[in-house]
GUVO-816453 format. One record per residue (C-alpha): residue in one letter; x, y, z. Coordinates in steps of 0.2 Angstrom, whole numbers, plus 5000, padded with zeros to 4 digits. Layout:
! GUVO-816453
<resn = A | px = X | py = Y | pz = Z>
...
This chain:
! GUVO-816453
<resn = X | px = 5800 | py = 6204 | pz = 5281>
<resn = X | px = 5808 | py = 6187 | pz = 5280>
<resn = X | px = 5807 | py = 6176 | pz = 5296>
<resn = X | px = 5822 | py = 6164 | pz = 5296>
<resn = X | px = 5819 | py = 6147 | pz = 5305>
<resn = X | px = 5831 | py = 6132 | pz = 5308>
<resn = X | px = 5825 | py = 6115 | pz = 5302>
<resn = X | px = 5820 | py = 6101 | pz = 5313>
<resn = X | px = 5829 | py = 6084 | pz = 5315>
<resn = X | px = 5812 | py = 6076 | pz = 5315>
<resn = X | px = 5802 | py = 6076 | pz = 5300>
<resn = X | px = 5785 | py = 6070 | pz = 5294>
<resn = X | px = 5784 | py = 6054 | pz = 5283>
<resn = X | px = 5776 | py = 6053 | pz = 5266>
<resn = X | px = 5770 | py = 6067 | pz = 5255>
<resn = X | px = 5759 | py = 6070 | pz = 5240>
<resn = X | px = 5770 | py = 6081 | pz = 5230>
<resn = X | px = 5781 | py = 6076 | pz = 5215>
<resn = X | px = 5798 | py = 6071 | pz = 5218>
<resn = X | px = 5812 | py = 6084 | pz = 5222>
<resn = X | px = 5818 | py = 6095 | pz = 5208>
<resn = X | px = 5830 | py = 6109 | pz = 5213>
<resn = X | px = 5823 | py = 6120 | pz = 5200>
<resn = X | px = 5806 | py = 6120 | pz = 5209>
<resn = X | px = 5813 | py = 6127 | pz = 5225>
<resn = X | px = 5815 | py = 6146 | pz = 5230>
<resn = X | px = 5831 | py = 6155 | pz = 5229>
<resn = X | px = 5837 | py = 6148 | pz = 5212>
<resn = X | px = 5854 | py = 6155 | pz = 5215>
<resn = X | px = 5857 | py = 6141 | pz = 5226>
<resn = X | px = 5854 | py = 6128 | pz = 5213>
<resn = X | px = 5873 | py = 6124 | pz = 5210>
<resn = X | px = 5877 | py = 6122 | pz = 5228>
<resn = X | px = 5861 | py = 6111 | pz = 5231>
<resn = X | px = 5867 | py = 6100 | pz = 5217>
<resn = X | px = 5884 | py = 6098 | pz = 5225>
<resn = X | px = 5876 | py = 6094 | pz = 5242>
<resn = X | px = 5864 | py = 6081 | pz = 5234>
<resn = X | px = 5879 | py = 6073 | pz = 5225>
<resn = X | px = 5888 | py = 6072 | pz = 5241>
<resn = X | px = 5873 | py = 6063 | pz = 5249>
<resn = X | px = 5873 | py = 6051 | pz = 5234>
<resn = X | px = 5891 | py = 6047 | pz = 5239>
<resn = X | px = 5886 | py = 6044 | pz = 5257>
<resn = X | px = 5872 | py = 6032 | pz = 5252>
<resn = X | px = 5884 | py = 6023 | pz = 5240>
<resn = X | px = 5897 | py = 6020 | pz = 5254>
<resn = X | px = 5883 | py = 6013 | pz = 5265>
<resn = X | px = 5875 | py = 6020 | pz = 5280>
<resn = X | px = 5872 | py = 6015 | pz = 5298>
<resn = X | px = 5856 | py = 6005 | pz = 5300>
<resn = X | px = 5859 | py = 5997 | pz = 5317>
<resn = X | px = 5843 | py = 6004 | pz = 5324>
<resn = X | px = 5826 | py = 6006 | pz = 5317>
<resn = X | px = 5828 | py = 6025 | pz = 5318>
<resn = X | px = 5845 | py = 6025 | pz = 5309>
<resn = X | px = 5837 | py = 6012 | pz = 5296>
<resn = X | px = 5823 | py = 6024 | pz = 5292>
<resn = X | px = 5835 | py = 6039 | pz = 5290>
<resn = X | px = 5846 | py = 6029 | pz = 5278>
<resn = X | px = 5831 | py = 6024 | pz = 5268>
<resn = X | px = 5825 | py = 6042 | pz = 5267>
<resn = X | px = 5843 | py = 6048 | pz = 5261>
<resn = X | px = 5843 | py = 6034 | pz = 5248>
<resn = X | px = 5827 | py = 6039 | pz = 5241>
<resn = X | px = 5829 | py = 6058 | pz = 5243>
<resn = X | px = 5828 | py = 6061 | pz = 5224>
<resn = X | px = 5813 | py = 6050 | pz = 5221>
<resn = X | px = 5802 | py = 6050 | pz = 5236>
<resn = X | px = 5786 | py = 6062 | pz = 5237>
<resn = X | px = 5788 | py = 6079 | pz = 5244>
<resn = X | px = 5777 | py = 6090 | pz = 5255>
<resn = X | px = 5779 | py = 6109 | pz = 5260>
<resn = X | px = 5794 | py = 6112 | pz = 5271>
<resn = X | px = 5784 | py = 6120 | pz = 5285>
<resn = X | px = 5774 | py = 6104 | pz = 5286>
<resn = X | px = 5788 | py = 6092 | pz = 5283>
<resn = X | px = 5798 | py = 6098 | pz = 5298>
<resn = X | px = 5791 | py = 6093 | pz = 5315>
<resn = X | px = 5798 | py = 6095 | pz = 5333>
<resn = X | px = 5795 | py = 6108 | pz = 5346>
<resn = X | px = 5796 | py = 6124 | pz = 5336>
<resn = X | px = 5785 | py = 6118 | pz = 5321>
<resn = X | px = 5773 | py = 6110 | pz = 5333>
<resn = X | px = 5771 | py = 6127 | pz = 5342>
<resn = X | px = 5769 | py = 6136 | pz = 5325>
<resn = X | px = 5756 | py = 6122 | pz = 5319>
<resn = X | px = 5755 | py = 6129 | pz = 5302>
<resn = X | px = 5742 | py = 6115 | pz = 5297>
<resn = X | px = 5729 | py = 6123 | pz = 5308>
<resn = X | px = 5731 | py = 6141 | pz = 5302>
<resn = X | px = 5717 | py = 6149 | pz = 5292>
<resn = X | px = 5720 | py = 6153 | pz = 5273>
<resn = X | px = 5726 | py = 6171 | pz = 5277>
<resn = X | px = 5738 | py = 6166 | pz = 5290>
<resn = X | px = 5745 | py = 6151 | pz = 5280>
<resn = X | px = 5748 | py = 6163 | pz = 5265>
<resn = X | px = 5758 | py = 6174 | pz = 5277>
<resn = X | px = 5769 | py = 6160 | pz = 5282>
<resn = X | px = 5771 | py = 6155 | pz = 5264>
<resn = X | px = 5776 | py = 6172 | pz = 5259>
<resn = X | px = 5787 | py = 6177 | pz = 5274>
<resn = X | px = 5795 | py = 6161 | pz = 5282>
<resn = X | px = 5811 | py = 6154 | pz = 5276>
<resn = X | px = 5819 | py = 6138 | pz = 5283>
<resn = X | px = 5837 | py = 6133 | pz = 5282>
<resn = X | px = 5840 | py = 6116 | pz = 5277>
<resn = X | px = 5858 | py = 6108 | pz = 5279>
<resn = X | px = 5854 | py = 6098 | pz = 5262>
<resn = X | px = 5845 | py = 6111 | pz = 5252>
<resn = X | px = 5850 | py = 6128 | pz = 5259>
<resn = X | px = 5837 | py = 6141 | pz = 5261>
<resn = X | px = 5819 | py = 6135 | pz = 5256>
<resn = X | px = 5803 | py = 6144 | pz = 5257>
<resn = X | px = 5789 | py = 6137 | pz = 5269>
<resn = X | px = 5779 | py = 6131 | pz = 5254>
<resn = X | px = 5793 | py = 6123 | pz = 5244>
<resn = X | px = 5791 | py = 6104 | pz = 5242>
<resn = X | px = 5805 | py = 6094 | pz = 5250>
<resn = X | px = 5807 | py = 6076 | pz = 5254>
<resn = X | px = 5812 | py = 6068 | pz = 5270>
<resn = X | px = 5830 | py = 6067 | pz = 5273>
<resn = X | px = 5843 | py = 6065 | pz = 5287>
<resn = X | px = 5857 | py = 6078 | pz = 5285>
<resn = X | px = 5861 | py = 6091 | pz = 5299>
<resn = X | px = 5873 | py = 6106 | pz = 5301>
<resn = X | px = 5885 | py = 6094 | pz = 5309>
<resn = X | px = 5884 | py = 6080 | pz = 5296>
<resn = X | px = 5899 | py = 6075 | pz = 5286>
<resn = X | px = 5896 | py = 6072 | pz = 5268>
<resn = X | px = 5910 | py = 6064 | pz = 5257>
<resn = X | px = 5919 | py = 6077 | pz = 5247>
<resn = X | px = 5911 | py = 6092 | pz = 5255>
<resn = X | px = 5911 | py = 6103 | pz = 5270>
<resn = X | px = 5895 | py = 6111 | pz = 5276>
<resn = X | px = 5902 | py = 6128 | pz = 5279>
<resn = X | px = 5910 | py = 6128 | pz = 5262>
<resn = X | px = 5893 | py = 6123 | pz = 5254>
<resn = X | px = 5883 | py = 6136 | pz = 5263>
<resn = X | px = 5894 | py = 6150 | pz = 5269>
<resn = X | px = 5889 | py = 6162 | pz = 5255>
<resn = X | px = 5870 | py = 6157 | pz = 5254>
<resn = X | px = 5865 | py = 6171 | pz = 5265>
<resn = X | px = 5868 | py = 6183 | pz = 5251>
<resn = X | px = 5852 | py = 6176 | pz = 5243>
<resn = X | px = 5841 | py = 6183 | pz = 5257>
<resn = X | px = 5836 | py = 6201 | pz = 5255>
<resn = X | px = 5826 | py = 6214 | pz = 5265>
<resn = X | px = 5822 | py = 6215 | pz = 5283>
<resn = X | px = 5826 | py = 6198 | pz = 5291>
<resn = X | px = 5821 | py = 6192 | pz = 5308>
<resn = X | px = 5833 | py = 6178 | pz = 5313>
<resn = X | px = 5826 | py = 6164 | pz = 5324>
<resn = X | px = 5839 | py = 6151 | pz = 5319>
<resn = X | px = 5849 | py = 6141 | pz = 5331>
<resn = X | px = 5868 | py = 6146 | pz = 5333>
<resn = X | px = 5874 | py = 6132 | pz = 5323>
<resn = X | px = 5863 | py = 6136 | pz = 5308>
<resn = X | px = 5866 | py = 6155 | pz = 5309>
<resn = X | px = 5885 | py = 6151 | pz = 5309>
<resn = X | px = 5884 | py = 6139 | pz = 5294>
<resn = X | px = 5876 | py = 6153 | pz = 5283>
<resn = X | px = 5877 | py = 6170 | pz = 5290>
<resn = X | px = 5864 | py = 6183 | pz = 5284>
<resn = X | px = 5871 | py = 6201 | pz = 5284>
<resn = X | px = 5860 | py = 6213 | pz = 5293>
<resn = X | px = 5848 | py = 6200 | pz = 5300>
<resn = X | px = 5840 | py = 6205 | pz = 5317>
<resn = X | px = 5843 | py = 6191 | pz = 5329>
<resn = X | px = 5830 | py = 6186 | pz = 5342>
<resn = X | px = 5836 | py = 6181 | pz = 5359>
<resn = X | px = 5824 | py = 6170 | pz = 5369>
<resn = X | px = 5825 | py = 6171 | pz = 5388>
<resn = X | px = 5815 | py = 6168 | pz = 5403>
<resn = X | px = 5807 | py = 6182 | pz = 5414>
<resn = X | px = 5822 | py = 6182 | pz = 5424>
<resn = X | px = 5834 | py = 6183 | pz = 5409>
<resn = X | px = 5840 | py = 6165 | pz = 5409>
<resn = X | px = 5843 | py = 6156 | pz = 5393>
<resn = X | px = 5830 | py = 6142 | pz = 5388>
<resn = X | px = 5831 | py = 6127 | pz = 5378>
<resn = X | px = 5814 | py = 6118 | pz = 5375>
<resn = X | px = 5804 | py = 6133 | pz = 5378>
<resn = X | px = 5816 | py = 6143 | pz = 5367>
<resn = X | px = 5810 | py = 6133 | pz = 5352>
<resn = X | px = 5791 | py = 6134 | pz = 5358>
<resn = X | px = 5792 | py = 6152 | pz = 5360>
<resn = X | px = 5799 | py = 6155 | pz = 5343>
<resn = X | px = 5786 | py = 6144 | pz = 5335>
<resn = X | px = 5772 | py = 6154 | pz = 5345>
<resn = X | px = 5780 | py = 6170 | pz = 5339>
<resn = X | px = 5779 | py = 6165 | pz = 5321>
<resn = X | px = 5761 | py = 6160 | pz = 5323>
<resn = X | px = 5757 | py = 6176 | pz = 5331>
<resn = X | px = 5765 | py = 6186 | pz = 5317>
<resn = X | px = 5755 | py = 6175 | pz = 5304>
<resn = X | px = 5738 | py = 6176 | pz = 5313>
<resn = X | px = 5740 | py = 6195 | pz = 5314>
<resn = X | px = 5747 | py = 6197 | pz = 5296>
<resn = X | px = 5761 | py = 6207 | pz = 5303>
<resn = X | px = 5771 | py = 6219 | pz = 5293>
<resn = X | px = 5788 | py = 6226 | pz = 5298>
<resn = X | px = 5803 | py = 6233 | pz = 5289>
<resn = X | px = 5814 | py = 6236 | pz = 5305>
<resn = X | px = 5817 | py = 6230 | pz = 5322>
<resn = X | px = 5809 | py = 6245 | pz = 5329>
<resn = X | px = 5793 | py = 6242 | pz = 5318>
<resn = X | px = 5793 | py = 6224 | pz = 5324>
<resn = X | px = 5793 | py = 6229 | pz = 5342>
<resn = X | px = 5779 | py = 6241 | pz = 5339>
<resn = X | px = 5769 | py = 6227 | pz = 5332>
<resn = X | px = 5773 | py = 6216 | pz = 5347>
<resn = X | px = 5767 | py = 6230 | pz = 5358>
<resn = X | px = 5751 | py = 6231 | pz = 5349>
<resn = X | px = 5748 | py = 6212 | pz = 5351>
<resn = X | px = 5754 | py = 6210 | pz = 5368>
<resn = X | px = 5769 | py = 6199 | pz = 5362>
<resn = X | px = 5783 | py = 6201 | pz = 5375>
<resn = X | px = 5796 | py = 6206 | pz = 5362>
<resn = X | px = 5808 | py = 6220 | pz = 5367>
<resn = X | px = 5822 | py = 6230 | pz = 5358>
<resn = X | px = 5840 | py = 6227 | pz = 5364>
<resn = X | px = 5857 | py = 6234 | pz = 5358>
<resn = X | px = 5860 | py = 6218 | pz = 5348>
<resn = X | px = 5843 | py = 6214 | pz = 5341>
<resn = X | px = 5827 | py = 6210 | pz = 5350>
<resn = X | px = 5823 | py = 6199 | pz = 5365>
<resn = X | px = 5808 | py = 6187 | pz = 5367>
<resn = X | px = 5803 | py = 6184 | pz = 5385>
<resn = X | px = 5795 | py = 6166 | pz = 5387>
<resn = X | px = 5788 | py = 6159 | pz = 5403>
<resn = X | px = 5792 | py = 6141 | pz = 5406>
<resn = X | px = 5775 | py = 6134 | pz = 5411>
<resn = X | px = 5782 | py = 6122 | pz = 5423>
<resn = X | px = 5787 | py = 6137 | pz = 5434>
<resn = X | px = 5773 | py = 6149 | pz = 5430>
<resn = X | px = 5763 | py = 6155 | pz = 5445>
<resn = X | px = 5747 | py = 6147 | pz = 5449>
<resn = X | px = 5732 | py = 6156 | pz = 5444>
């Protein structure tokens, strides 16, 4: 089972790993496309980036040093609601090993990376414009590198950027069926944490739902995939 996650716009600073080498990343079939993306980022840096605010200045510095800055595992590099809910750093050794073996994160700069792949901090998103390249042209065929049963927790933008044939999409809704935003991401992170803690094994959507039933995770089969029901705690009934 592969669990596909979107990246986060926010990223942890620093790192203790050696600087980026595309050969060290998972899915080596993406090496040529990664080199094209990095070359396009080099052109963006050479043209000059917006440094008008402290946040933009930090992002520009990260992009300028993307080839030389220290790395850290992707699952630790990305922060934000989903990754905070997953909280991979607090997992025990077995659960952490599950994450490293099953979780794949889609980077707009590097394509699909495994949770344990060392990556630098950078500022490139699905909507970024890199000189001489189009995001969809870069990554439209990347999904062919993902094999086996795939649970797709990506946002729509990233799923459209690199479609993965046969992936089972997880829809996140409130108990009354309404779409969610913040709690969508929190629910996805909590789902991955539950999978990791239990050492889940599944080779189909039906098997995934059976796992959910055994662990009291509110995950249900639908015609188009599976549905995760998440209660927004702001509206939860008082105990």
